[in-house]
C-alpha positions as CSV (number, residue, x, y, z in Angstrom):
1,X,-19.7,15.5,27.5
2,X,-19.6,15.8,23.6
3,X,-19.1,12.3,22.5
4,X,-20.2,10.6,25.7
5,X,-23.9,9.5,24.7
6,X,-25.8,7.1,27.3
7,X,-24.4,4.2,25.8
8,X,-20.8,5.5,26.0
9,X,-21.6,6.4,29.6
10,X,-23.1,3.3,30.5
11,X,-20.4,1.1,29.2
12,X,-17.9,3.2,30.6
13,X,-19.2,3.2,34.1
14,X,-19.8,-0.7,33.9
15,X,-16.4,-1.4,32.9
16,X,-14.4,1.1,35.2
17,X,-16.5,1.3,38.1
18,X,-16.3,4.2,40.5
19,X,-13.5,6.5,38.9
20,X,-12.6,7.8,42.3
21,X,-10.7,4.6,43.0
22,X,-8.1,5.9,40.9
23,X,-5.8,8.6,42.5
24,X,-4.9,10.4,39.4
25,X,-6.2,10.5,35.9
26,X,-2.8,8.7,34.7
27,X,-4.0,5.4,36.7
28,X,-7.4,5.4,34.8
29,X,-5.5,6.0,31.3
30,X,-3.2,3.1,32.3
31,X,-6.4,1.0,33.3
32,X,-7.8,1.7,29.9
33,X,-4.7,0.9,28.2
34,X,-4.4,4.4,26.6
35,X,-0.6,4.9,27.5
36,X,2.1,4.5,25.2
37,X,4.4,1.6,25.6
38,X,8.1,2.0,26.2
39,X,11.2,0.0,25.5
40,X,14.1,1.7,27.5
41,X,17.5,0.9,28.0
42,X,20.0,3.1,29.9
43,X,19.7,6.6,28.7
44,X,17.6,5.5,25.5
45,X,14.2,6.0,25.8
46,X,12.1,4.6,22.8
47,X,7.8,4.9,22.9
48,X,5.9,2.7,20.8
49,X,2.0,3.0,20.3
50,X,-0.6,2.3,22.9
51,X,-0.3,-0.5,25.4
52,X,-3.8,-2.1,24.7
53,X,-3.4,-4.0,28.0
54,X,-6.4,-2.4,29.7
55,X,-10.1,-2.6,29.3
56,X,-10.8,-3.2,25.6
57,X,-14.6,-2.3,26.0
58,X,-14.0,1.0,28.0
59,X,-11.1,2.1,25.5
60,X,-13.3,1.3,22.4
61,X,-16.4,3.4,23.4
62,X,-14.2,6.3,24.3
63,X,-12.1,6.1,20.9
64,X,-15.6,5.9,19.1
65,X,-16.5,8.9,21.3
66,X,-13.5,10.8,20.7
67,X,-14.3,11.0,16.8
68,X,-16.9,13.9,17.5
69,X,-14.1,16.1,18.5
70,X,-13.1,16.8,14.9
71,X,-15.6,19.3,14.5
72,X,-15.5,22.7,16.1
73,X,-16.6,23.3,19.7
74,X,-20.2,24.1,20.2
75,X,-23.4,23.2,22.3
76,X,-25.9,21.5,20.1
77,X,-29.7,21.3,20.8
78,X,-29.1,17.6,21.7
79,X,-26.2,18.4,24.0
80,X,-28.2,21.2,25.3
81,X,-31.3,19.4,26.6
82,X,-28.7,16.6,28.1
83,X,-26.9,18.9,30.4
84,X,-29.6,21.3,31.6
85,X,-30.1,19.2,34.8
86,X,-26.1,18.9,35.4
87,X,-24.5,20.7,38.2
88,X,-22.6,23.8,37.1
89,X,-19.1,22.2,38.1
90,X,-19.9,19.4,35.5
91,X,-21.0,21.5,32.9
92,X,-17.9,23.7,33.4
93,X,-15.5,20.7,33.1
94,X,-17.4,19.4,30.0
95,X,-17.2,22.9,28.1
96,X,-13.5,23.0,28.9
97,X,-13.0,19.6,27.5
98,X,-14.6,20.2,24.4
99,X,-12.5,23.3,23.8
100,X,-9.6,21.8,24.7
101,X,-10.1,18.6,22.7
102,X,-11.4,20.2,19.6
103,X,-8.2,22.5,19.6
104,X,-5.8,19.7,20.2
105,X,-7.4,17.6,17.3
106,X,-6.9,20.3,14.7
107,X,-3.3,20.9,16.1
108,X,-2.5,17.2,16.0
109,X,-3.7,17.0,12.3
110,X,-2.0,20.2,11.4
111,X,1.2,18.7,12.8
112,X,0.9,15.6,10.5
113,X,-0.5,12.9,12.8
114,X,-2.6,10.5,11.3
115,X,-6.3,10.5,12.3
116,X,-6.3,7.5,14.3
117,X,-3.3,8.6,16.3
118,X,-4.8,11.9,16.9
119,X,-8.1,10.2,18.0
120,X,-6.3,7.8,20.3
121,X,-4.5,11.1,22.0
122,X,-8.1,12.4,22.2
123,X,-9.5,9.4,23.9
124,X,-6.6,9.7,26.4
125,X,-7.5,13.3,27.5
126,X,-11.2,12.4,27.4
127,X,-10.6,9.8,29.9
128,X,-8.8,12.5,32.1
129,X,-12.0,14.8,31.9
130,X,-14.1,12.1,32.8
131,X,-12.2,11.2,35.9
132,X,-12.5,14.9,36.8
133,X,-16.2,14.8,36.3
134,X,-16.0,11.4,38.4
135,X,-14.5,13.6,41.3
136,X,-17.3,16.1,41.3
137,X,-20.3,13.8,41.0
138,X,-20.8,11.2,44.0
139,X,-22.9,8.0,43.3
140,X,-26.0,8.0,45.5
141,X,-25.7,5.3,48.4
């Protein structure tokens, strides 16, 4: 995936372990602290910023990687050499992620969101795509 260099991937895997232990992407997002906090009473629902209660290192590398989605979707030479030996299912998920996240960043910025807020939203969805890739790839035992 774009934004997931060797260092980001190693840190993510070291901090989260096997992503198959999460039943759905929302559990992974919660583990990473990439979900909004909420203060609700009765019928009133108030959402605030990220909870930041999850794994700090993994969240940080995802947010750093999410900054690459500011640019239009494309496959650079570096990325092309990285994905050549990957299974087709993983390449398809990574391309769908790149198209969706680049478009989502542009939509959020156009809607008036500040860049750090948009990047946090991109990092949250990036975690979901990494969860999907983790469901496809099984570690060697």
